[in-house]
C-alpha positions as CSV (number, residue, x, y, z in Angstrom):
1,M,17.2,10.6,29.8
2,S,20.8,9.8,31.0
3,N,23.4,12.4,30.6
4,T,25.2,11.3,27.5
5,K,28.2,13.6,28.2
6,N,29.2,11.4,31.1
7,N,30.1,8.5,28.7
8,I,32.5,7.7,25.9
9,S,31.7,10.1,23.2
10,F,33.3,11.6,20.0
11,F,32.6,13.5,16.8
12,L,32.9,11.9,13.5
13,G,32.4,15.1,11.5
14,A,34.0,18.5,11.8
15,N,33.7,22.0,10.3
16,S,37.2,22.5,9.0
17,A,39.1,25.0,6.9
18,G,38.5,22.7,3.8
19,G,34.7,22.3,4.5
20,F,32.9,19.6,6.3
21,V,35.2,16.6,7.0
22,S,33.8,13.1,7.7
23,L,35.3,10.1,9.4
24,Y,32.0,8.1,9.2
25,D,33.2,5.9,6.4
26,T,36.1,4.6,8.7
27,W,33.9,4.2,11.7
28,I,32.6,0.6,11.4
29,D,33.2,-2.6,9.5
30,Q,29.8,-3.4,8.2
31,K,30.9,-7.0,7.2
32,N,31.4,-7.8,10.9
33,T,28.5,-5.9,12.3
34,Q,25.4,-7.7,13.6
35,A,23.2,-4.7,12.8
36,F,23.7,-1.3,11.1
37,Y,20.8,1.0,11.2
38,V,20.8,4.0,8.9
39,I,18.2,6.6,10.0
40,K,16.6,8.7,7.3
41,G,14.4,11.7,7.6
42,G,14.5,15.5,7.6
43,A,14.3,18.0,10.3
44,G,12.4,17.4,13.4
45,C,11.2,13.8,12.8
46,G,13.1,12.3,15.9
47,K,16.3,10.8,14.5
48,S,18.5,12.0,17.5
49,T,15.7,11.2,20.0
50,L,15.5,7.6,18.7
51,M,19.1,7.0,19.3
52,K,19.1,8.6,22.7
53,T,16.2,6.5,23.7
54,V,17.9,3.2,22.5
55,A,21.2,4.2,24.2
56,H,19.5,5.1,27.4
57,H,17.7,1.9,27.6
58,L,20.8,-0.3,26.9
59,L,22.9,1.7,29.3
60,N,20.3,1.0,32.1
61,M,20.9,-2.7,31.2
62,G,24.6,-2.4,31.7
63,Y,25.8,-2.0,28.0
64,E,28.6,0.3,27.2
65,V,27.6,2.9,24.5
66,E,29.8,5.1,22.3
67,Y,28.0,8.4,21.4
68,I,28.7,10.3,18.2
69,F,27.6,14.1,18.6
70,C,26.5,16.3,15.8
71,S,29.4,18.6,14.5
72,G,27.1,21.5,14.3
73,D,25.1,21.1,17.5
74,P,26.5,18.9,20.3
75,D,23.1,18.7,22.0
76,S,22.1,16.4,19.1
77,L,23.3,12.8,18.3
78,D,24.5,11.7,14.9
79,G,25.3,8.1,15.9
80,I,25.6,5.5,18.6
81,R,27.7,2.1,18.9
82,I,26.9,-0.6,21.3
83,P,30.1,-2.8,21.3
84,R,28.8,-5.9,23.1
85,K,25.8,-6.1,20.7
86,N,28.0,-5.1,17.7
87,V,25.3,-2.7,16.7
88,V,25.6,0.8,15.2
89,M,23.0,3.4,14.5
90,V,23.7,6.5,12.3
91,D,21.9,9.5,11.1
92,G,22.4,8.9,7.3
93,T,21.4,12.2,6.0
94,A,23.6,15.0,4.6
95,P,26.3,15.9,5.2
96,H,27.3,12.5,6.3
97,R,25.2,10.3,4.0
98,M,25.6,6.7,4.7
99,D,24.0,3.5,3.3
100,P,24.1,-0.1,4.3
101,A,26.5,-2.2,2.4
102,Y,24.5,-5.4,2.9
103,P,20.8,-4.2,2.9
104,G,18.5,-6.6,4.7
105,A,21.4,-8.8,5.9
106,T,23.3,-6.7,8.4
107,G,22.2,-3.2,7.1
108,H,18.7,-1.7,7.8
109,Y,17.0,1.5,6.7
110,V,15.0,3.3,9.4
111,D,12.6,5.9,7.5
112,L,11.3,8.3,10.1
113,G,10.3,10.7,7.2
114,A,7.3,8.4,6.7
115,G,5.8,9.9,9.7
116,Y,5.4,13.3,8.0
117,D,2.0,14.7,7.0
118,R,3.1,15.4,3.4
119,E,-0.1,17.0,2.4
120,A,0.2,19.6,5.2
121,L,3.8,20.2,4.5
122,F,3.2,20.7,0.8
123,L,1.2,23.7,1.7
124,K,4.2,24.9,3.9
125,R,6.7,24.3,1.1
126,E,7.8,27.9,0.5
127,E,8.6,28.4,4.1
128,V,10.4,25.1,4.4
129,I,12.5,26.0,1.3
130,K,13.3,29.5,2.6
131,A,14.3,28.1,6.0
132,T,16.4,25.4,4.5
133,E,18.3,27.7,2.1
134,A,19.0,30.2,4.9
135,Y,20.4,27.2,7.0
136,Q,22.6,26.0,4.2
137,S,23.8,29.5,3.4
138,C,25.6,29.8,6.7
139,Y,28.2,27.1,6.1
140,P,30.2,28.6,3.3
141,L,30.7,31.6,5.5
142,V,31.8,29.4,8.3
143,Y,34.4,27.7,6.0
144,A,35.6,31.0,4.7
145,C,36.4,32.1,8.3
146,L,38.2,28.8,9.1
147,R,40.3,29.1,5.9
148,M,41.5,32.6,7.2
149,L,42.1,31.1,10.6
150,Q,44.2,28.3,9.3
151,A,46.3,30.8,7.2
152,K,47.0,32.9,10.2
153,R,48.0,29.8,12.3
154,L,50.4,28.5,9.6
155,E,51.9,31.9,9.2
156,A,52.5,32.0,12.9
157,W,54.0,28.5,13.2
158,A,56.2,28.3,10.2
159,P,59.3,30.0,11.6
160,L,59.3,27.7,14.7
161,R,59.5,24.4,12.8
162,T,63.3,24.2,12.4
163,E,65.4,21.1,11.9
164,V,66.5,21.4,15.5
165,V,63.0,21.4,16.7
166,V,62.2,18.3,14.6
167,R,65.0,16.5,16.3
168,N,63.9,17.8,19.8
169,V,60.4,16.5,19.2
170,E,61.7,13.1,18.0
171,K,63.7,12.8,21.1
172,C,60.9,13.8,23.4
173,A,58.5,11.3,21.8
174,K,60.9,8.4,22.3
175,T,60.9,9.0,26.1
176,F,57.2,8.1,26.1
177,F,57.1,5.0,23.9
178,A,60.6,3.6,24.4
179,D,59.5,1.3,27.2
180,A,56.4,0.3,25.2
181,Q,58.6,-0.8,22.2
182,K,60.8,-3.0,24.4
183,K,57.9,-5.3,25.2
184,L,57.5,-8.1,22.7
185,R,54.1,-8.0,21.0
186,T,52.9,-10.2,18.1
187,K,49.9,-8.1,17.0
188,T,50.1,-5.2,14.6
189,G,49.1,-1.8,15.9
190,Q,45.7,-0.5,14.9
191,R,44.5,3.1,14.6
192,Y,41.0,4.4,15.2
193,R,40.2,7.9,14.1
194,R,37.8,10.2,16.0
195,F,37.4,13.9,16.6
196,L,37.5,14.7,20.4
197,G,36.4,18.3,19.8
198,G,35.0,20.6,17.2
199,L,33.7,24.1,16.4
200,T,29.9,24.1,17.1
201,C,27.2,26.5,17.7
202,Q,28.2,26.4,21.3
203,G,31.8,27.5,20.6
204,F,34.8,25.2,20.6
205,Y,33.4,22.0,22.2
206,F,35.9,19.5,23.8
207,L,34.7,16.1,25.0
208,D,36.9,16.1,28.1
209,Q,35.2,13.1,29.8
210,T,36.2,10.6,27.0
211,P,40.1,10.6,27.6
212,T,39.5,10.4,31.4
213,V,37.1,7.5,31.1
214,L,39.4,5.5,28.8
215,C,42.8,6.7,30.2
216,K,43.7,6.9,33.9
217,S,46.8,9.0,33.3
218,G,48.2,11.3,30.7
219,Y,49.7,14.6,29.5
220,V,48.3,17.9,28.5
221,L,50.2,19.6,25.8
222,Q,50.2,23.3,26.4
223,G,51.3,26.0,23.9
224,E,49.7,27.4,20.9
225,N,52.8,27.2,18.7
226,G,52.0,24.3,16.3
227,L,54.6,21.9,17.9
228,A,52.0,19.7,19.7
229,P,51.0,18.1,16.2
230,L,54.6,17.2,15.5
231,L,55.0,15.5,18.8
232,L,51.7,13.7,18.6
233,E,52.6,12.4,15.1
234,N,55.8,10.9,16.4
235,L,54.0,9.4,19.4
236,E,51.3,7.9,17.1
237,N,53.9,6.2,14.9
238,G,56.0,5.0,17.9
239,F,53.0,3.3,19.6
240,L,51.7,1.8,16.4
241,A,55.2,0.4,15.6
242,A,55.1,-1.2,19.1
243,G,51.9,-2.9,18.4
244,Y,49.5,-0.8,20.3
245,T,46.0,0.3,19.4
246,V,45.7,4.1,19.3
247,V,42.8,6.4,19.0
248,S,44.2,9.3,16.9
249,C,42.1,12.5,17.0
250,P,42.8,15.0,14.3
251,D,42.5,18.8,14.8
252,P,38.9,19.6,13.6
253,I,39.9,22.8,11.8
254,Q,43.1,21.3,10.3
255,P,42.4,17.6,10.1
256,K,45.8,16.7,8.6
257,L,47.2,17.6,12.0
258,L,46.8,15.6,15.2
259,A,45.2,17.3,18.2
260,H,45.0,14.4,20.6
261,L,46.2,10.7,20.9
262,L,44.8,7.9,23.3
263,V,46.4,4.7,24.0
264,P,43.6,2.6,25.7
265,E,45.7,-0.5,26.4
266,L,48.2,1.6,28.5
267,E,45.3,3.9,29.8
268,L,47.4,6.8,28.6
269,A,46.3,10.0,26.9
270,F,48.0,13.0,25.3
271,V,45.6,15.9,24.9
272,T,46.4,19.3,23.4
273,G,45.5,22.5,25.4
274,A,42.5,20.9,27.0
275,V,41.5,20.9,30.6
276,T,40.7,17.4,31.8
277,S,39.0,16.3,34.9
278,G,41.2,13.2,35.2
279,L,43.7,12.5,38.0
280,G,47.4,12.2,37.2
281,Y,47.4,14.4,34.0
282,Q,50.8,16.1,33.8
283,T,51.6,19.2,31.7
284,I,54.1,19.4,28.8
285,H,55.0,23.0,27.8
286,T,55.6,22.5,24.1
287,E,57.5,25.9,23.9
288,S,60.4,24.0,25.6
289,L,60.9,22.1,22.3
290,A,61.5,25.3,20.4
291,E,64.9,26.8,19.8
292,K,65.2,29.6,22.4
293,N,66.5,32.3,20.1
294,V,63.9,31.5,17.3
295,W,61.1,31.5,20.0
296,Q,62.2,34.9,21.4
297,E,62.4,36.4,17.8
298,N,59.0,35.2,16.7
299,R,56.9,35.3,20.0
300,A,55.4,38.7,19.3
301,K,54.3,37.7,15.8
302,L,53.0,34.5,17.1
303,R,50.7,36.2,19.5
304,E,49.6,38.7,16.9
305,M,48.8,36.0,14.2
306,L,46.9,33.8,16.8
307,H,44.9,36.9,18.0
308,L,43.8,37.4,14.4
309,A,43.1,33.7,14.2
310,E,40.9,33.8,17.3
311,K,38.8,36.6,15.7
312,E,38.2,34.5,12.7
313,Q,37.2,31.5,14.9
314,Q,34.7,33.8,16.7
315,K,33.2,34.8,13.5
316,A,32.8,31.2,12.4
317,I,31.1,30.4,15.7
318,D,28.7,33.3,15.2
319,Y,27.7,31.9,11.7
320,L,27.2,28.5,13.3
321,K,24.9,30.1,15.8
322,E,23.0,31.6,13.0
323,A,22.8,28.2,11.3
324,K,21.4,26.6,14.5
325,A,18.8,29.3,14.7
326,C,17.8,28.7,11.1
327,H,17.6,25.0,11.8
328,D,15.4,25.6,14.9
329,T,13.0,27.5,12.7
330,L,13.0,24.6,10.2
331,E,12.2,22.1,13.1
332,E,9.3,24.4,14.3
333,L,8.0,24.3,10.8
334,Y,8.0,20.5,10.7
335,H,6.9,19.6,14.4
336,P,3.2,20.1,13.9
337,Y,3.2,17.7,10.9
338,V,5.2,14.9,12.4
339,D,3.5,11.7,13.8
340,F,5.5,11.2,16.9
341,Q,3.4,8.1,17.7
342,Y,4.9,6.6,14.6
343,T,8.4,7.5,15.6
344,D,7.8,5.9,19.1
345,Q,6.5,2.7,17.4
346,V,9.6,2.5,15.2
347,T,11.9,3.1,18.2
348,E,10.2,0.2,20.2
349,K,10.6,-2.1,17.2
350,V,14.3,-1.2,16.5
351,L,15.0,-1.7,20.3
352,E,13.3,-5.2,20.4
353,E,15.5,-6.2,17.4
354,I,18.6,-5.1,19.1
355,L,17.8,-6.9,22.3
356,A,17.1,-10.1,20.5
357,L,20.6,-10.1,19.0
358,P,23.2,-12.3,21.0
359,D,25.8,-10.5,22.9
360,Q,29.4,-10.6,21.5
361,P,32.5,-11.4,23.4
362,L,34.6,-8.3,24.2
363,A,38.3,-7.8,25.0
364,T,39.2,-5.8,28.1
365,S,39.4,-2.5,26.2
366,F,36.5,-0.7,24.7
367,F,38.5,-0.4,21.4
368,L,39.9,-3.9,21.2
């Protein structure tokens, strides 16, 4: 199987301070989709494997694929999109339940749960219930830690956000989109929302290949002082006003704040605190936007609060690891009672249906 991490990939869900946050409902326009497959079924029935198999086959045929990784376990897929076929597949189970808006017309259910040996699993019901409840019980603990993390962050950042800083940020942002706004454009700017990273059982996971695939140049915003989201918000508004399509990437822990911004038409990226493998990425030290005296007065407290926040983040990661272990146990319970031949037959049928659909004309950009 091809390495999905070398392609365009995002998260559409996130473990946040407010609980699970989903962008799935903004992902696609079902009215203008040729086929929208919603895969149903419980643990271990092969939902992720089906999507990986379809994506691998289409990649080998030269199609671009957008991968959507699972917010809890980035080794698992929750969705794929094939732009040239205008086809989307998604894991439609909790916590990101989805249903076709136009069943049978553009929307199709794929029930992999039909491959379960229900009689055998009924005899295992007590073990299944115990493993499921153990898995589910981990997430409230994750969110409690993230609420504490958010509180520490906000306490650390608040003194730095002065009126002078707001003006400094606005001025800095204009230097990036001023030239773009001078160009006459008749179209309205469009915004796509995706997560570029998230807190997972493998720690904080950042999909660093995506900005470098979509954007040849860019800027890395360094500094854990809360000023990057202010700058990104100004940049987003500026590029949208200039008529450009942007990919806005919220902070997964505090989704009301932006963490990254991509402008595919300009092949330009702004990423926060992330190490990218792309050439031409320059560094912006966001502390330079702060008032010098305010920065010096609050730097010690900032470090202290962020250290406490980091501890809460590690506790959340530990609970996510525990959740993954419980889910692995659940899958081990199910696997002996899954008809994988049935799963293979369904995968082959779905792939045949997708290949039979006509290719759609695409613009030069993956997001246009």
